[in-house]
DRENPA-3360 file (N, C-alpha, C; in nm, 2 decimals, always signed):
BEGIN
1 = MSIERIVV = +9.60/+10.01/+9.35/+9.63/+10.01/+9.49/+9.59/+10.15/+9.55 ~ +9.51/+10.15/+9.64/+9.47/+10.27/+9.71/+9.55/+10.29/+9.84 ~ +9.59/+10.42/+9.85/+9.67/+10.45/+9.98/+9.59/+10.54/+10.07 ~ +9.54/+10.49/+10.17/+9.45/+10.56/+10.26/+9.52/+10.59/+10.40 ~ +9.62/+10.51/+10.43/+9.70/+10.54/+10.56/+9.84/+10.52/+10.54 ~ +9.92/+10.62/+10.58/+10.07/+10.63/+10.56/+10.13/+10.63/+10.70 ~ +10.22/+10.54/+10.72/+10.29/+10.55/+10.85/+10.42/+10.62/+10.83 ~ +10.47/+10.71/+10.91/+10.59/+10.78/+10.89/+10.68/+10.76/+11.01;
9 = GHDGSPGA = +10.80/+10.70/+11.00/+10.88/+10.69/+11.11/+10.96/+10.81/+11.13 ~ +10.96/+10.86/+11.26/+11.02/+10.99/+11.29/+11.11/+10.97/+11.42 ~ +11.24/+11.03/+11.40/+11.33/+11.02/+11.52/+11.38/+11.16/+11.55 ~ +11.32/+11.27/+11.50/+11.36/+11.40/+11.53/+11.48/+11.45/+11.45 ~ +11.52/+11.37/+11.36/+11.63/+11.41/+11.28/+11.59/+11.50/+11.17 ~ +11.69/+11.57/+11.10/+11.65/+11.65/+10.98/+11.60/+11.55/+10.87 ~ +11.66/+11.44/+10.85/+11.61/+11.34/+10.75/+11.46/+11.30/+10.77 ~ +11.43/+11.28/+10.90/+11.29/+11.25/+10.93/+11.20/+11.36/+10.91;
17 = RHAIEWAA = +11.24/+11.48/+10.94/+11.16/+11.60/+10.91/+11.13/+11.61/+10.76 ~ +11.23/+11.59/+10.67/+11.22/+11.59/+10.53/+11.12/+11.49/+10.48 ~ +11.12/+11.37/+10.55/+11.04/+11.26/+10.52/+10.89/+11.30/+10.55 ~ +10.87/+11.36/+10.67/+10.73/+11.39/+10.70/+10.68/+11.51/+10.61 ~ +10.77/+11.60/+10.57/+10.72/+11.71/+10.48/+10.68/+11.64/+10.34 ~ +10.76/+11.54/+10.29/+10.72/+11.47/+10.17/+10.60/+11.39/+10.19 ~ +10.59/+11.32/+10.30/+10.46/+11.25/+10.32/+10.33/+11.34/+10.33 ~ +10.36/+11.46/+10.39/+10.24/+11.56/+10.40/+10.19/+11.59/+10.26;
25 = GLARQLGA = +10.29/+11.62/+10.17/+10.24/+11.65/+10.03/+10.17/+11.53/+9.97 ~ +10.22/+11.42/+9.98/+10.16/+11.30/+9.92/+10.03/+11.28/+9.98 ~ +10.01/+11.28/+10.11/+9.89/+11.25/+10.18/+9.78/+11.36/+10.15 ~ +9.81/+11.48/+10.13/+9.73/+11.58/+10.08/+9.68/+11.55/+9.95 ~ +9.76/+11.51/+9.85/+9.71/+11.48/+9.72/+9.61/+11.36/+9.72 ~ +9.65/+11.26/+9.81/+9.56/+11.14/+9.80/+9.45/+11.14/+9.89 ~ +9.44/+11.24/+9.98/+9.34/+11.24/+10.08/+9.36/+11.13/+10.20 ~ +9.49/+11.10/+10.22/+9.53/+10.99/+10.31/+9.55/+11.05/+10.46;
33 = EVVVVRGY = +9.54/+10.95/+10.55/+9.57/+10.99/+10.69/+9.72/+10.95/+10.71 ~ +9.79/+11.02/+10.80/+9.93/+10.99/+10.83/+9.93/+10.96/+10.97 ~ +10.00/+10.85/+11.00/+10.02/+10.82/+11.15/+10.18/+10.83/+11.17 ~ +10.22/+10.92/+11.25/+10.37/+10.94/+11.28/+10.40/+10.85/+11.40 ~ +10.51/+10.77/+11.38/+10.56/+10.68/+11.48/+10.70/+10.71/+11.53 ~ +10.71/+10.71/+11.65/+10.85/+10.71/+11.71/+10.87/+10.60/+11.80 ~ +10.98/+10.52/+11.77/+11.03/+10.42/+11.86/+11.10/+10.49/+11.97 ~ +11.06/+10.45/+12.10/+11.09/+10.53/+12.21/+11.17/+10.44/+12.32;
41 = DPLDELGR = +11.28/+10.48/+12.36/+11.35/+10.41/+12.46/+11.37/+10.51/+12.58 ~ +11.31/+10.49/+12.70/+11.32/+10.58/+12.81/+11.47/+10.61/+12.85 ~ +11.55/+10.52/+12.83/+11.68/+10.53/+12.87/+11.75/+10.64/+12.79 ~ +11.71/+10.66/+12.66/+11.76/+10.76/+12.57/+11.72/+10.91/+12.62 ~ +11.63/+10.91/+12.71/+11.59/+11.05/+12.76/+11.66/+11.09/+12.89 ~ +11.74/+11.00/+12.94/+11.81/+11.03/+13.08/+11.89/+11.15/+13.07 ~ +11.96/+11.17/+12.95/+12.05/+11.29/+12.94/+11.98/+11.42/+12.95 ~ +11.84/+11.42/+12.93/+11.76/+11.54/+12.93/+11.70/+11.57/+13.07;
49 = AEPPIDFA = +11.72/+11.47/+13.16/+11.64/+11.48/+13.29/+11.74/+11.50/+13.41 ~ +11.69/+11.56/+13.51/+11.75/+11.58/+13.63/+11.70/+11.50/+13.74 ~ +11.78/+11.45/+13.82/+11.74/+11.36/+13.94/+11.64/+11.44/+14.02 ~ +11.54/+11.37/+14.08/+11.51/+11.23/+14.06/+11.44/+11.22/+13.93 ~ +11.46/+11.10/+13.86/+11.40/+11.08/+13.73/+11.26/+11.03/+13.74 ~ +11.18/+11.11/+13.67/+11.03/+11.07/+13.66/+11.01/+11.03/+13.51 ~ +11.01/+10.89/+13.50/+11.00/+10.83/+13.37/+10.86/+10.86/+13.30 ~ +10.76/+10.87/+13.38/+10.63/+10.90/+13.33/+10.63/+11.05/+13.27;
57 = ALEDAARR = +10.69/+11.13/+13.34/+10.71/+11.27/+13.28/+10.79/+11.27/+13.15 ~ +10.90/+11.20/+13.16/+10.98/+11.19/+13.03/+10.90/+11.14/+12.91 ~ +10.82/+11.04/+12.94/+10.74/+10.98/+12.83/+10.64/+11.08/+12.78 ~ +10.57/+11.15/+12.88/+10.47/+11.25/+12.84/+10.53/+11.36/+12.77 ~ +10.66/+11.41/+12.80/+10.72/+11.51/+12.72/+10.75/+11.46/+12.58 ~ +10.79/+11.34/+12.57/+10.83/+11.28/+12.44/+10.70/+11.28/+12.35 ~ +10.59/+11.24/+12.41/+10.46/+11.24/+12.34/+10.42/+11.38/+12.29 ~ +10.44/+11.47/+12.38/+10.40/+11.62/+12.34/+10.49/+11.66/+12.24;
65 = TLAADWCR = +10.62/+11.64/+12.24/+10.71/+11.68/+12.14/+10.68/+11.62/+12.01 ~ +10.64/+11.49/+12.01/+10.61/+11.42/+11.88/+10.49/+11.48/+11.82 ~ +10.38/+11.50/+11.89/+10.26/+11.55/+11.85/+10.26/+11.70/+11.81 ~ +10.32/+11.78/+11.89/+10.31/+11.93/+11.86/+10.43/+11.97/+11.77 ~ +10.55/+11.93/+11.79/+10.66/+11.98/+11.71/+10.68/+11.90/+11.58 ~ +10.70/+11.77/+11.60/+10.74/+11.68/+11.49/+10.64/+11.67/+11.39 ~ +10.51/+11.68/+11.43/+10.40/+11.66/+11.34/+10.35/+11.80/+11.28 ~ +10.42/+11.90/+11.32/+10.37/+12.04/+11.26/+10.36/+12.05/+11.12;
73 = PLADAGVP = +10.45/+11.99/+11.03/+10.44/+12.00/+10.88/+10.29/+11.94/+10.84 ~ +10.25/+11.84/+10.91/+10.13/+11.78/+10.87/+10.01/+11.87/+10.91 ~ +10.02/+11.93/+11.03/+9.91/+12.02/+11.07/+9.91/+12.15/+10.98 ~ +10.03/+12.20/+10.95/+10.04/+12.32/+10.86/+9.98/+12.28/+10.72 ~ +9.99/+12.16/+10.68/+9.94/+12.13/+10.55/+9.79/+12.08/+10.55 ~ +9.74/+12.08/+10.67/+9.59/+12.04/+10.69/+9.57/+11.90/+10.66 ~ +9.67/+11.80/+10.69/+9.66/+11.67/+10.67/+9.61/+11.60/+10.79 ~ +9.51/+11.51/+10.78/+9.46/+11.43/+10.90/+9.58/+11.35/+10.95;
81 = HRSVLIED = +9.61/+11.36/+11.07/+9.72/+11.28/+11.13/+9.71/+11.25/+11.28 ~ +9.78/+11.15/+11.31/+9.80/+11.11/+11.46/+9.94/+11.08/+11.48 ~ +9.98/+11.08/+11.61/+10.11/+11.04/+11.65/+10.11/+10.93/+11.76 ~ +10.21/+10.84/+11.74/+10.21/+10.72/+11.83/+10.35/+10.71/+11.88 ~ +10.36/+10.69/+12.00/+10.50/+10.67/+12.07/+10.49/+10.52/+12.11 ~ +10.58/+10.44/+12.06/+10.59/+10.30/+12.10/+10.72/+10.27/+12.16 ~ +10.72/+10.21/+12.28/+10.84/+10.18/+12.34/+10.90/+10.05/+12.29 ~ +10.99/+10.08/+12.19/+11.07/+9.97/+12.12/+11.17/+10.04/+12.03;
89 = DAVSAIAH = +11.25/+9.96/+11.97/+11.35/+10.00/+11.87/+11.27/+10.06/+11.74 ~ +11.33/+10.14/+11.67/+11.26/+10.21/+11.56/+11.19/+10.11/+11.46 ~ +11.27/+10.01/+11.41/+11.22/+9.91/+11.32/+11.10/+9.84/+11.37 ~ +11.12/+9.79/+11.49/+11.01/+9.71/+11.55/+10.88/+9.81/+11.58 ~ +10.91/+9.93/+11.62/+10.79/+10.02/+11.65/+10.71/+10.05/+11.52 ~ +10.79/+10.08/+11.41/+10.72/+10.11/+11.29/+10.65/+9.98/+11.24 ~ +10.71/+9.87/+11.24/+10.65/+9.74/+11.20/+10.52/+9.71/+11.27 ~ +10.53/+9.73/+11.40/+10.41/+9.72/+11.49/+10.30/+9.81/+11.45;
97 = AVEGERAD = +10.34/+9.94/+11.42/+10.24/+10.04/+11.38/+10.17/+10.01/+11.25 ~ +10.26/+9.95/+11.16/+10.21/+9.92/+11.03/+10.10/+9.82/+11.04 ~ +10.13/+9.71/+11.12/+10.04/+9.60/+11.13/+9.90/+9.66/+11.21 ~ +9.92/+9.73/+11.31/+9.81/+9.77/+11.39/+9.72/+9.88/+11.32 ~ +9.79/+9.96/+11.24/+9.71/+10.06/+11.16/+9.67/+10.01/+11.03 ~ +9.72/+9.89/+10.98/+9.68/+9.85/+10.85/+9.73/+9.95/+10.74 ~ +9.86/+9.99/+10.76/+9.91/+10.10/+10.66/+9.93/+10.05/+10.53 ~ +9.91/+10.13/+10.44/+9.93/+10.11/+10.29/+10.07/+10.15/+10.24;
105 = LVVVGSHG = +10.13/+10.23/+10.32/+10.26/+10.28/+10.29/+10.35/+10.32/+10.40 ~ +10.48/+10.31/+10.40/+10.56/+10.36/+10.51/+10.66/+10.46/+10.44 ~ +10.69/+10.56/+10.51/+10.78/+10.66/+10.47/+10.88/+10.69/+10.58 ~ +11.00/+10.68/+10.54/+11.11/+10.71/+10.64/+11.22/+10.80/+10.57 ~ +11.29/+10.86/+10.64/+11.40/+10.95/+10.58/+11.52/+10.88/+10.60 ~ +11.62/+10.93/+10.52/+11.76/+10.87/+10.52/+11.84/+10.97/+10.59 ~ +11.94/+10.92/+10.67/+12.03/+11.00/+10.74/+12.15/+11.05/+10.66 ~ +12.16/+10.98/+10.54/+12.26/+11.01/+10.44/+12.39/+10.95/+10.47;
113 = RTGWRERI = +12.39/+10.84/+10.57/+12.52/+10.78/+10.58/+12.55/+10.69/+10.48 ~ +12.68/+10.67/+10.45/+12.72/+10.58/+10.35/+12.84/+10.51/+10.40 ~ +12.89/+10.41/+10.33/+13.02/+10.34/+10.36/+13.01/+10.27/+10.49 ~ +13.12/+10.28/+10.56/+13.13/+10.20/+10.69/+13.04/+10.25/+10.80 ~ +13.01/+10.37/+10.81/+12.90/+10.41/+10.90/+12.78/+10.35/+10.89 ~ +12.74/+10.33/+10.76/+12.60/+10.26/+10.74/+12.62/+10.12/+10.77 ~ +12.72/+10.05/+10.74/+12.74/+9.90/+10.77/+12.75/+9.88/+10.92 ~ +12.82/+9.97/+11.00/+12.83/+9.95/+11.13/+12.71/+9.99/+11.21;
121 = LGSVATKL = +12.66/+10.11/+11.19/+12.54/+10.16/+11.26/+12.41/+10.10/+11.22 ~ +12.41/+10.04/+11.09/+12.28/+9.99/+11.05/+12.19/+10.10/+11.00 ~ +12.07/+10.07/+10.96/+11.98/+10.17/+10.92/+11.84/+10.12/+10.92 ~ +11.75/+10.20/+10.97/+11.61/+10.17/+10.97/+11.56/+10.16/+10.83 ~ +11.61/+10.24/+10.75/+11.57/+10.24/+10.61/+11.61/+10.11/+10.53 ~ +11.72/+10.05/+10.57/+11.77/+9.93/+10.52/+11.70/+9.81/+10.57 ~ +11.66/+9.81/+10.70/+11.60/+9.70/+10.76/+11.44/+9.69/+10.74 ~ +11.38/+9.80/+10.73/+11.24/+9.81/+10.73/+11.17/+9.74/+10.62;
129 = PHEVPCPV = +11.22/+9.74/+10.49/+11.15/+9.67/+10.38/+11.14/+9.52/+10.41 ~ +11.22/+9.47/+10.49/+11.23/+9.32/+10.52/+11.12/+9.29/+10.63 ~ +11.08/+9.39/+10.70/+10.98/+9.37/+10.81/+10.84/+9.41/+10.80 ~ +10.80/+9.48/+10.69/+10.67/+9.52/+10.67/+10.61/+9.47/+10.55 ~ +10.48/+9.45/+10.54/+10.42/+9.40/+10.43/+10.36/+9.49/+10.31 ~ +10.40/+9.61/+10.34/+10.37/+9.72/+10.23/+10.49/+9.79/+10.18 ~ +10.48/+9.87/+10.07/+10.59/+9.95/+10.02/+10.65/+10.04/+10.11 ~ +10.78/+10.06/+10.11/+10.85/+10.15/+10.19/+10.92/+10.25/+10.09;
137 = VIVPAHRA = +10.89/+10.39/+10.13/+10.96/+10.50/+10.05/+11.06/+10.55/+10.15 ~ +11.18/+10.55/+10.09/+11.30/+10.62/+10.16/+11.32/+10.75/+10.10 ~ +11.30/+10.87/+10.18/+11.32/+11.00/+10.12/+11.47/+11.03/+10.16 ~ +11.54/+11.07/+10.05/+11.68/+11.10/+10.07/+11.70/+11.22/+10.16 ~ +11.81/+11.23/+10.23/+11.85/+11.35/+10.30/+11.87/+11.46/+10.22 ~ +11.84/+11.58/+10.27/+11.88/+11.71/+10.20/+12.03/+11.71/+10.17 ~ +12.07/+11.75/+10.06/+12.21/+11.77/+10.03/+12.25/+11.91/+10.03 ~ +12.35/+11.94/+10.10/+12.40/+12.08/+10.11/+12.44/+12.12/+9.97;
145 = S = +12.41/+12.25/+9.93/+12.44/+12.29/+9.79/+12.58/+12.37/+9.79;
% end
C-alpha cells in the first residue's frame, strides 16, 4: 500500500496539534502530501465576533488561521500541504475530504476523554473509522508527566 495523501482533521485543540505534528513526520518520511481539514460551523464563531456580524469575514479569518497557524508544523517540516475549510460537522467534513482528495490515510488526535464524557460527547476518533474507506490513525493526547 502506497501512502501519497494524508488527510488530517484539525479543530485547534492540543490533541489535533499533536496529530498534525505526528502526520508531518510520517509525510516527510513517505514523501506524502498532507491535506488539513477543519469542519466549520459559522455559528461557533459568533462568540469571537462583534455586531454587526460579517459571516464572510469570520469564514475568511477561520481559513487564514487554519492555513497560517494550524498548519505551521507542516510548513516548518517542509511537508507539501494544503488546508480545507468545510462547512459541516467534523466527521462529515473529514469524510468528504477523504473522498474528494482520494486520501490513503486519515490522522486525527484524541482529546483524551474517557468514561461518561466520551459516551455523552461522542468522538470524531470513534465515529470516523466507520465513515471512511481508508485506515484511520488516532494519535493519543499528550499525557502530563
